[in-house]
C-alpha positions as CSV (number, residue, x, y, z in Angstrom):
1,M,55.7,-59.8,-23.1
2,D,54.1,-62.2,-20.6
3,F,56.3,-63.2,-17.6
4,D,53.8,-65.6,-16.1
5,L,54.6,-69.3,-16.0
6,T,52.1,-71.6,-17.5
7,D,50.2,-74.1,-15.4
8,D,52.3,-76.8,-17.1
9,Q,55.5,-75.1,-16.2
10,K,54.5,-74.7,-12.6
11,Q,53.6,-78.3,-12.4
12,I,56.9,-79.4,-14.0
13,L,58.9,-77.3,-11.5
14,D,56.9,-78.7,-8.6
15,T,57.9,-82.2,-9.9
16,V,61.5,-81.1,-9.9
17,D,61.3,-79.9,-6.4
18,R,59.7,-83.1,-5.1
19,L,62.1,-85.3,-7.0
20,M,65.2,-83.6,-5.8
21,K,64.0,-83.4,-2.2
22,R,63.3,-87.1,-2.2
23,H,66.3,-88.5,-4.1
24,Y,69.0,-85.8,-3.8
25,P,68.5,-83.7,-0.7
26,P,71.4,-81.3,0.3
27,E,73.2,-83.8,2.4
28,E,73.3,-86.2,-0.5
29,I,74.7,-83.6,-2.9
30,R,77.3,-82.8,-0.3
31,R,78.2,-86.5,0.1
32,R,78.6,-86.9,-3.6
33,D,80.8,-83.8,-3.9
34,I,83.1,-85.1,-1.2
35,A,83.2,-88.6,-2.7
36,H,83.8,-87.2,-6.3
37,A,81.0,-89.5,-7.2
38,D,79.8,-90.2,-10.8
39,C,76.2,-89.2,-11.1
40,R,75.1,-91.1,-14.2
41,D,72.6,-92.8,-12.0
42,M,70.5,-89.6,-11.9
43,L,69.4,-90.1,-15.5
44,P,66.9,-93.0,-15.0
45,V,65.4,-91.0,-12.1
46,F,64.9,-87.9,-14.4
47,A,63.5,-90.2,-17.1
48,E,60.9,-91.7,-14.9
49,A,59.7,-88.2,-14.0
50,G,59.4,-87.4,-17.7
51,L,62.1,-84.6,-17.5
52,L,64.4,-86.1,-20.2
53,A,61.5,-86.2,-22.7
54,L,60.9,-82.4,-22.4
55,P,63.1,-81.1,-25.2
56,F,62.3,-83.7,-27.9
57,P,59.6,-84.2,-30.5
58,E,56.7,-86.6,-29.9
59,K,57.8,-88.8,-32.8
60,Y,60.8,-89.9,-30.7
61,G,58.9,-90.3,-27.5
62,G,59.3,-86.7,-26.3
63,L,57.0,-84.1,-24.9
64,A,57.9,-81.2,-27.3
65,A,58.3,-78.6,-24.6
66,D,59.7,-75.2,-25.6
67,R,63.2,-74.1,-24.8
68,L,62.2,-71.8,-22.0
69,T,60.6,-74.8,-20.2
70,V,63.8,-76.8,-20.5
71,I,65.8,-73.9,-19.2
72,L,63.4,-73.5,-16.2
73,V,64.0,-77.1,-15.4
74,E,67.8,-76.8,-15.6
75,E,67.8,-73.7,-13.4
76,R,65.6,-75.4,-10.8
77,L,67.7,-78.6,-10.8
78,A,70.8,-76.4,-10.2
79,Q,69.2,-74.7,-7.2
80,H,69.0,-78.1,-5.5
81,G,72.3,-79.4,-6.8
82,G,74.5,-78.3,-9.7
83,I,75.4,-81.8,-10.8
84,A,71.7,-82.5,-11.4
85,A,71.5,-79.8,-13.9
86,I,74.8,-80.9,-15.5
87,M,73.7,-84.5,-16.0
88,F,70.3,-83.3,-17.4
89,G,72.2,-81.0,-19.8
90,Q,74.4,-83.9,-21.0
91,V,71.3,-85.3,-22.6
92,A,69.1,-82.2,-23.2
93,D,71.8,-80.0,-24.6
94,F,75.1,-81.7,-25.7
95,G,73.7,-84.9,-27.0
96,G,70.0,-84.6,-27.7
97,M,70.1,-81.2,-29.3
98,S,73.1,-82.1,-31.4
99,L,71.3,-85.1,-32.7
100,L,68.1,-83.1,-33.3
101,S,69.9,-80.2,-35.0
102,Y,72.3,-81.9,-37.3
103,G,72.2,-85.7,-36.7
104,T,70.9,-88.0,-39.3
105,E,67.4,-89.4,-39.1
106,E,68.9,-92.9,-38.5
107,Q,70.9,-91.6,-35.6
108,R,67.8,-89.8,-34.1
109,Q,65.6,-92.9,-34.5
110,A,68.2,-95.1,-32.9
111,L,69.4,-92.9,-30.0
112,L,66.8,-90.3,-29.0
113,P,64.2,-92.8,-27.6
114,R,66.9,-94.4,-25.5
115,A,68.2,-91.0,-24.3
116,I,64.7,-90.1,-23.2
117,K,64.5,-93.3,-21.2
118,G,67.7,-92.3,-19.3
119,E,69.7,-95.1,-21.0
120,L,72.3,-92.9,-22.7
121,S,74.6,-90.0,-21.9
122,F,76.8,-87.9,-24.2
123,S,79.9,-85.8,-24.0
124,F,81.0,-83.0,-26.3
125,A,84.6,-83.7,-27.4
126,L,85.8,-80.4,-28.8
127,T,88.8,-79.0,-26.9
128,E,92.3,-80.1,-27.7
129,P,95.7,-79.2,-26.1
130,A,96.3,-76.5,-28.7
131,A,92.6,-75.7,-29.5
132,G,90.6,-74.2,-26.7
133,S,89.1,-70.8,-27.5
134,D,90.5,-71.2,-31.0
135,A,88.4,-74.2,-31.9
136,G,89.5,-73.8,-35.5
137,A,93.0,-74.9,-34.5
138,A,91.8,-78.5,-34.0
139,I,94.0,-81.1,-35.6
140,T,92.3,-84.4,-34.6
141,S,91.8,-86.0,-37.9
142,A,89.3,-88.4,-39.5
143,N,90.5,-90.0,-42.7
144,K,88.1,-91.7,-45.1
145,T,88.4,-95.4,-45.7
146,S,86.4,-97.7,-48.0
147,N,83.8,-98.4,-45.3
148,G,84.1,-95.6,-42.7
149,W,86.6,-93.3,-41.0
150,I,89.8,-93.6,-38.9
151,I,90.2,-91.0,-36.2
152,N,93.5,-90.0,-34.7
153,G,94.3,-87.2,-32.2
154,R,93.6,-86.0,-28.7
155,K,90.9,-84.2,-26.9
156,I,91.3,-82.8,-23.4
157,W,89.1,-81.4,-20.6
158,I,86.1,-83.4,-21.9
159,S,83.4,-83.3,-19.2
160,N,81.8,-86.6,-18.0
161,A,83.3,-88.5,-20.9
162,G,84.1,-91.5,-18.6
163,S,80.4,-92.3,-18.1
164,A,79.2,-91.2,-21.6
165,D,78.0,-93.7,-24.2
166,Y,78.8,-91.4,-27.1
167,L,81.4,-88.7,-27.7
168,V,80.2,-85.9,-30.1
169,T,83.6,-85.3,-31.6
170,M,84.9,-82.7,-34.0
171,C,87.6,-83.8,-36.4
172,R,89.4,-82.4,-39.4
173,T,88.3,-84.3,-42.5
174,T,90.0,-82.3,-45.2
175,R,93.7,-82.8,-45.2
176,G,95.7,-79.5,-45.2
177,S,92.6,-77.4,-44.3
178,K,92.9,-74.7,-41.7
179,G,90.6,-72.8,-39.4
180,K,86.9,-73.4,-39.6
181,E,87.1,-75.1,-43.0
182,G,87.4,-78.8,-43.4
183,L,85.9,-79.8,-40.0
184,S,83.2,-82.4,-39.5
185,T,81.3,-83.9,-36.5
186,F,81.2,-87.6,-35.6
187,L,79.2,-89.6,-33.1
188,V,81.8,-91.9,-31.6
189,P,80.9,-94.7,-29.1
190,R,83.1,-94.3,-26.1
191,N,84.0,-98.0,-25.8
192,T,85.4,-98.1,-29.4
193,S,88.7,-99.8,-29.7
194,G,91.6,-97.3,-29.8
195,I,90.1,-94.8,-27.4
196,H,92.3,-94.2,-24.3
197,M,91.1,-92.0,-21.4
198,T,92.8,-90.4,-18.3
199,R,90.9,-88.6,-15.6
200,L,92.1,-85.1,-14.8
201,H,91.9,-83.5,-11.4
202,K,90.3,-80.2,-10.7
203,V,89.7,-77.6,-7.9
204,G,85.9,-78.0,-8.1
205,N,82.9,-79.6,-9.9
206,N,84.0,-82.8,-8.3
207,C,81.1,-84.9,-9.6
208,M,81.6,-83.6,-13.2
209,S,84.7,-85.6,-14.2
210,S,87.1,-84.2,-16.8
211,W,89.1,-86.4,-19.2
212,D,92.1,-86.5,-21.5
213,I,91.1,-88.6,-24.5
214,G,93.5,-90.2,-27.0
215,F,92.2,-91.5,-30.4
216,D,94.6,-94.1,-31.8
217,D,93.4,-95.4,-35.1
218,V,89.7,-95.4,-33.9
219,E,87.5,-96.9,-36.6
220,V,83.9,-95.7,-37.0
221,P,81.4,-96.5,-39.8
222,D,80.1,-94.0,-42.3
223,G,77.0,-93.7,-40.2
224,A,79.0,-92.0,-37.4
225,L,79.2,-88.8,-39.5
226,M,76.7,-86.2,-38.1
227,G,75.3,-83.9,-40.8
228,E,77.3,-82.8,-43.8
229,Q,81.0,-83.3,-44.1
230,G,82.9,-80.0,-43.7
231,K,80.2,-78.4,-41.6
232,G,81.7,-79.2,-38.2
233,M,82.2,-75.6,-37.1
234,R,78.6,-74.7,-37.9
235,N,77.5,-77.8,-36.0
236,M,79.7,-76.8,-33.0
237,M,78.1,-73.3,-32.9
238,T,74.6,-74.8,-33.0
239,T,75.5,-77.1,-30.0
240,L,77.0,-74.2,-28.1
241,Q,73.9,-72.1,-28.7
242,Y,72.0,-74.7,-26.6
243,S,74.8,-75.5,-24.1
244,R,75.6,-71.9,-23.3
245,T,72.0,-71.2,-22.3
246,G,72.0,-74.4,-20.4
247,Q,75.2,-73.4,-18.7
248,A,73.7,-70.0,-17.8
249,A,70.7,-71.8,-16.3
250,L,73.0,-73.9,-14.2
251,C,74.9,-70.8,-13.0
252,I,71.8,-68.9,-12.2
253,G,70.3,-71.8,-10.2
254,L,73.6,-72.2,-8.3
255,A,73.8,-68.4,-7.7
256,Q,70.2,-68.3,-6.3
257,S,71.1,-71.2,-4.0
258,A,74.1,-69.2,-2.8
259,I,72.0,-66.1,-2.2
260,D,69.4,-68.1,-0.3
261,G,72.0,-69.7,1.9
262,A,73.8,-66.3,2.6
263,K,70.5,-64.6,3.4
264,A,69.4,-67.3,5.8
265,F,72.8,-67.1,7.5
266,A,72.6,-63.3,7.8
267,I,69.2,-63.5,9.4
268,D,70.2,-66.2,11.9
269,R,73.7,-64.9,12.8
270,R,73.9,-62.3,15.6
271,Q,76.7,-59.9,16.4
272,F,76.7,-56.8,18.6
273,D,73.2,-57.8,19.8
274,R,71.8,-57.6,16.2
275,R,71.2,-59.8,13.3
276,I,74.0,-59.2,10.8
277,A,71.2,-58.8,8.2
278,D,70.4,-55.6,10.0
279,F,73.7,-54.0,9.1
280,Q,73.5,-51.9,6.0
281,V,76.8,-53.3,4.5
282,I,75.3,-56.8,4.6
283,R,71.8,-55.8,3.4
284,H,73.3,-53.9,0.4
285,R,75.6,-56.8,-0.4
286,L,72.7,-59.2,-0.5
287,V,70.7,-56.7,-2.6
288,D,73.5,-56.4,-5.1
289,M,73.8,-60.2,-5.3
290,Q,70.1,-60.7,-6.0
291,T,70.1,-57.8,-8.5
292,R,72.9,-59.4,-10.6
293,V,71.2,-62.7,-10.6
294,D,67.8,-61.3,-11.6
295,Q,69.5,-59.4,-14.4
296,A,71.2,-62.5,-15.8
297,R,67.9,-64.5,-15.4
298,L,66.0,-62.0,-17.5
299,M,68.7,-62.2,-20.2
300,L,68.6,-66.0,-20.1
301,Y,64.8,-66.1,-20.6
302,Y,65.0,-63.7,-23.5
303,S,67.9,-65.6,-25.3
304,S,66.0,-68.9,-24.7
305,W,62.9,-67.3,-26.4
306,L,65.1,-66.3,-29.4
307,V,66.5,-69.9,-29.6
308,E,63.0,-71.3,-29.6
309,K,61.9,-68.9,-32.3
310,G,64.9,-69.8,-34.5
311,Q,66.0,-66.2,-34.6
312,P,69.7,-65.1,-34.8
313,C,71.0,-64.9,-31.2
314,R,74.8,-65.2,-31.2
315,K,75.1,-61.9,-29.4
316,E,72.3,-62.7,-26.9
317,T,73.6,-66.2,-25.9
318,A,77.1,-64.7,-25.5
319,Q,75.7,-61.9,-23.3
320,T,73.7,-64.5,-21.3
321,K,76.8,-66.6,-20.8
322,V,78.9,-63.6,-19.6
323,L,76.2,-62.2,-17.2
324,A,75.3,-65.6,-15.7
325,T,78.8,-66.9,-15.1
326,E,80.0,-63.6,-13.7
327,A,76.9,-63.3,-11.5
328,L,77.7,-66.7,-10.0
329,E,81.3,-65.8,-9.4
330,Y,80.4,-62.5,-7.7
331,V,77.6,-64.1,-5.6
332,S,79.7,-67.0,-4.4
333,T,82.5,-64.7,-3.4
334,Q,80.2,-62.3,-1.6
335,G,78.3,-65.2,0.0
336,M,81.6,-66.6,1.3
337,Q,82.4,-63.2,2.8
338,I,79.1,-63.0,4.6
339,Q,79.4,-66.5,6.1
340,A,83.1,-66.0,6.9
341,S,84.6,-69.0,8.7
342,F,81.4,-71.1,8.5
343,G,81.4,-70.5,4.7
344,Y,85.0,-71.7,4.5
345,S,84.1,-74.9,6.2
346,T,83.6,-78.0,4.1
347,E,80.3,-78.4,5.9
348,S,78.9,-75.4,4.1
349,D,77.4,-75.3,0.6
350,I,78.8,-71.9,-0.3
351,Q,82.4,-73.2,-0.4
352,R,81.2,-75.7,-3.1
353,H,79.5,-72.9,-5.1
354,W,82.7,-70.8,-4.7
355,R,84.9,-73.7,-6.0
356,D,82.6,-74.7,-8.8
357,A,81.9,-71.1,-10.0
358,R,85.5,-70.5,-11.1
359,L,85.1,-72.9,-14.0
360,Y,82.3,-71.2,-15.8
361,T,83.8,-67.9,-16.8
362,F,86.2,-69.8,-19.1
363,G,84.4,-73.1,-19.7
364,E,82.6,-73.4,-23.1
365,G,84.3,-70.3,-24.4
366,T,86.1,-67.8,-22.2
367,N,84.2,-64.6,-21.3
368,E,86.9,-62.6,-23.1
369,L,86.0,-64.5,-26.3
370,Q,82.3,-63.9,-25.7
371,R,83.0,-60.2,-25.4
372,D,84.9,-60.2,-28.6
373,L,82.0,-62.0,-30.3
374,I,79.5,-59.5,-28.9
375,A,81.7,-56.6,-30.1
376,K,81.7,-58.0,-33.7
377,E,77.9,-58.5,-33.5
378,I,77.4,-54.8,-32.6
379,G,79.7,-53.6,-35.3
380,L,82.9,-52.9,-33.5
């Protein structure tokens, strides 16, 4: 096992640092959060730096980087601003890897080069009002016609759908089917007639908008079907394999940022003629914070290696998701306690991490569901 970063990886991470400091410094991230700003404009900036080309094969204009390199970029982006990693992941995980894993060659040829140039964004339209953790309860339907499909139904809590060009949408294509059988995946242009969208309001993640989407006789051509008909559940698990490691990278980057801020505050803040960092209770709290994040980071790098090798990794990606999201939740809470009233101010970054963290232990599959999946994988 070699834990050294390659020279190329170090250079890429240096590029990320310089790009974020120039275009999206801390004050700009704070401004966007307060304004609930859409951040689609980040994609051309990432494209110009070559970041969006990293995950994809050279035949589509990509750089064919391995999964760990992509994860390192997502983690570093998140250290500077969580929304940057989210926007990168919309292309690198939800859209791009879905196309690469089970899209048709026509879909890849048409869309991946444009995605690499920062011209396209994607959303993953999976969750429904009665189908959250139980994705097999989906009832949104796609009925075959002579020249395509007609989609009817509703999706909810779909991230960044308002600025996406395409919705990767799971529908039931076999009438009367139940559970994981009879589901298929479609690539639906967001501006298709019959799609109605309402923005939902949340506690945190202000720049990552969430949407309630209605599909009312939405017509798509045969070419919108991704992969084989009836393999939607398998497709979904493939996408989540990538998105969960991407989400873990986001959480670890945010958590490291929270630790760094809390540590700097503890060193600077004085009480009783001492730095509060000199008090054992604060020192040990910071140690526990860093230890949890380091543990999650190691698991993330290992699961990313398994994904790259094409080895079975349902257990490991679920473990990574649990460790990373709970590390972020713990670190943001402890960081808030260390910074006290300053941390509770909207001028601080820790309050944003604290608000944002609450989503991830249930987003993209609750941690209770992940633990149940892990239990099955270890034979319980």
